[in-house]
N, C-alpha and C positions, 0 to 999 in steps of 0.2 A: 731420474731428473736431478739436475744440480741446481740448488738454490744459491743465488749469488748473495751471500751474507756479508754486507759491508754497511758501514754507517752512511746512511743516505740523507742528503738534504731534504727538507720538507717537500720540495716540489718534485723530487725524483721518484717515479713509480717503482715499486718493487718488481724485480725481474725473476722469472722462473725460466731457465734455459735448458732445453733438451727434451727428448722423447720419454714417454713412459710406456711400460707394457710391451707387448709383442705384436699387437694388431692395430689397424687404423681406428677401430672403434675404441680402443684403449685411449688413444689421444683425444678423440672427441669427448669421451667421458671425463678425462682429466681437465679439459678446458671447462666443461660444465661444472666440475667440482670447484675449480678456482673461482668461477663466476658466482657460485653459491657463497663462497667466502666473502666476495665483495658485497653481496647482498646483506650479509650479516655483520659487516665491518662498521662498527659504530664510529670509528675515526675517519671514515670515508677516504680510505687510502686506495689509490689507483694501482693497478697491476698490469704487467706485461707478461704474456707467456709466448715463448718463441721456440720453434723446433723445426728440424728438417724431417719431413714425413717419409714413411714407406709409400710405395706406389698406391695411390688412392684415387678413386673418383667419388667426389662428395656431391650427392644429389640434395636438392631441396625437399622439404616435407611434401610440398605440393606435387613435385615430380614423382615421388614415391607412390602417389595415388593414381598416376596416369596409366592407361593400358599399355603404353610403350615401355614402362619401367622395367619389366622383366627382360625384354630384349636388350635394353640399354645396359642393364646390370651384367647380362651375359657378355655383351660386347666388351665391357670393362675387364671382366675376368679373363676374357680371351687374350688380353695383353698383359695379364698378370697384375692388374690393378684391382684393389679391393673396394667394392662399392659400399658406401656408408651414407647416412643421412646427416647432413651438415646442420650446425646450430643456427646458421643465418645464411640468407642468400636466396635468389630466385631461380638460378639455373645451375646445371652441373659444372663442376670444375675438376680438371685432372691435375694432379701434382705428385711429385716423388722426391727422392733425395736431392735432386738438383734444384729444389725450390725451398723457400723459407716461409713457414706459416707463422704469422704474428697475430696474436689476440690482444687487443687493447681493451682493458676493462676499467670502468669507472662508475661511480655512483650515478644513478639516473638523473638526479637533480642538477648535475653540472650543465646540462643542456636542456633548453626548453622544448626542442623538437629534434627530429631525426636529421633534418637537413643541416642544421647547425653542427650537429655531431659529425655528419659526413664531411662537411666542408673543413672542419678543424682537423679531422683525422687524415683526409686526403692531402691537405696542405702539409702536414708533417711528413708523410711518406714522400711527397714531392721534394721537400727540402732536404731530407736525409739522403735521397738519391742524388740530388743536386750536389751535395757535399762530396759524393763519389765521382762527380764529373759528368753525370748524365744531363742532357737537356730534357729534364723531367717536367711534365705538364699534367694538369688535372683535366680529365675529359675523355670521352670514348673515342675510339678510332673505328674506321669503317670495317665492318665484318668481324668485330671482336667477339669472343665467346663471353657468355654471361654479361652482356652489355650493360653499362651503368654510367651515369653522368659523373660519378666520382672515381672512375678508374684512373690510374696514373699511367701515362704513356711516355714514350721517348720520341722527341722530335715531332709529335703529332702523327706518327706513322705506325708504331707498334705498341701494343699493350704490354706493360711490364708488371703492373700490380692490379689485381682484382680486389675490390673491397665490398664487404657486406656488413649488415648491421642487424642486431636484435636488441630490442628493449624489453627488459623483464622488470619484475617488481623490485624497485630500489637499485637496479643495476643495469648497465648498458654494455653490450659487447660490440666492438668494431673489429672484425676479423679480416685479415688480408693474406693473399698468396702472392709472394714475390718470386718470379722466375729468375734464378741466378745463372744457370748454365744454358747452353744451346738447347732450345726446346724441340729438337728434332724427334725425340722419343715421345714427347707429349702430343705433338700434332696428330699423328694417326689415331691415338686414343680418343682425343676430342672428336676427331672426324667420325670415328665409328659410333661413339656414344650419341653425338648429335644427329648422325644419320638415322640411328634407331629411333630417336625421338622426333624425327622429321623437323629438325631445326637447322637453319642456315648459319654458316660462319665461314670466315676466310682464314685458312692456315697461315697465310702471309701476315696476318694481323698480330700474331703472337711473337713477342720479342723476349729479350732477357737482359739482365744486368751485364753479363759477360759479352753479349753481342753488341753492347754499346761501348765496349773498349775498356771496361774496368779490369784492372790487373790484380794479382794476388791469389792466394788460395781461397777456397770456399770458406774455410774457418775464419780467415782474415776479413773477408767481405761480410760474413755474418756478424762478427764482432763490431765492425764499423756501423752496420745497420742498427743493431740492438742498442749499442752505446749511444748512437745519435738520437734514437727515439727516447731512450731512457733519460738522457742528460741534456742534450742540446735542443731537442724538439719535443719536449714533454708538455707543451702548453695545452695540448688537447685534454690533458687530465686535470688542469686547474684553470679553466677559462676565466674565472673571476679575478685572477691575479694577472696583471698586465706586464710584469717584468720577470726575468729569469734570475733567480737567486744565484749568487756566485758560490759554488761549493767550497771555495777556499777562503771565503770571507769569515 
């Protein structure tokens, strides 16, 4: 993991960029470790963790208790995707190196309820994708996997970002999966996993940043996304402040 060590303005969340360990579970554990740091942070400093994952199907804790879980896990492994239990979320999500996982972490007291936190976070993802040229909107599309009112879509047609949330003692996690490249490899994985769990979804509902015409290498796109969230669209982390401080002031 590479820590981005730079002098940050008060409003800019601290960024941890890159994978840790060798397994999907290592990355889940690292996110939990960072979240624990936020819990213990007496200065109430927000954090962002971002990484491009290895092939993973992240199930919810509830799904792990379902009788279909064993078959769904086997279906994931059949495509070379490692099943893990996600820290937040209601339904399974498949992702790999063509995706970007972003964990937004902030003190629990910043938002009075989970809806306000969802709205702030989803709005930031919408705006940073808009900076890349997407017609990004907040809301579900017909047939999307892990459907949610605060998904971020393109053109009202395809889901590009899935968002989940978990509130803990003194800390809140808002985690997102952004599909960067063509999702052709992800679609059959979701199809098999959801089929095993007897869940409906439409493969055509899954889109990507690249599919919306964004140019550049994946590293360049990732840099734009994390920089935008960290500096331009960090209002989710400090809702009590109504203006963005100028880093050059």
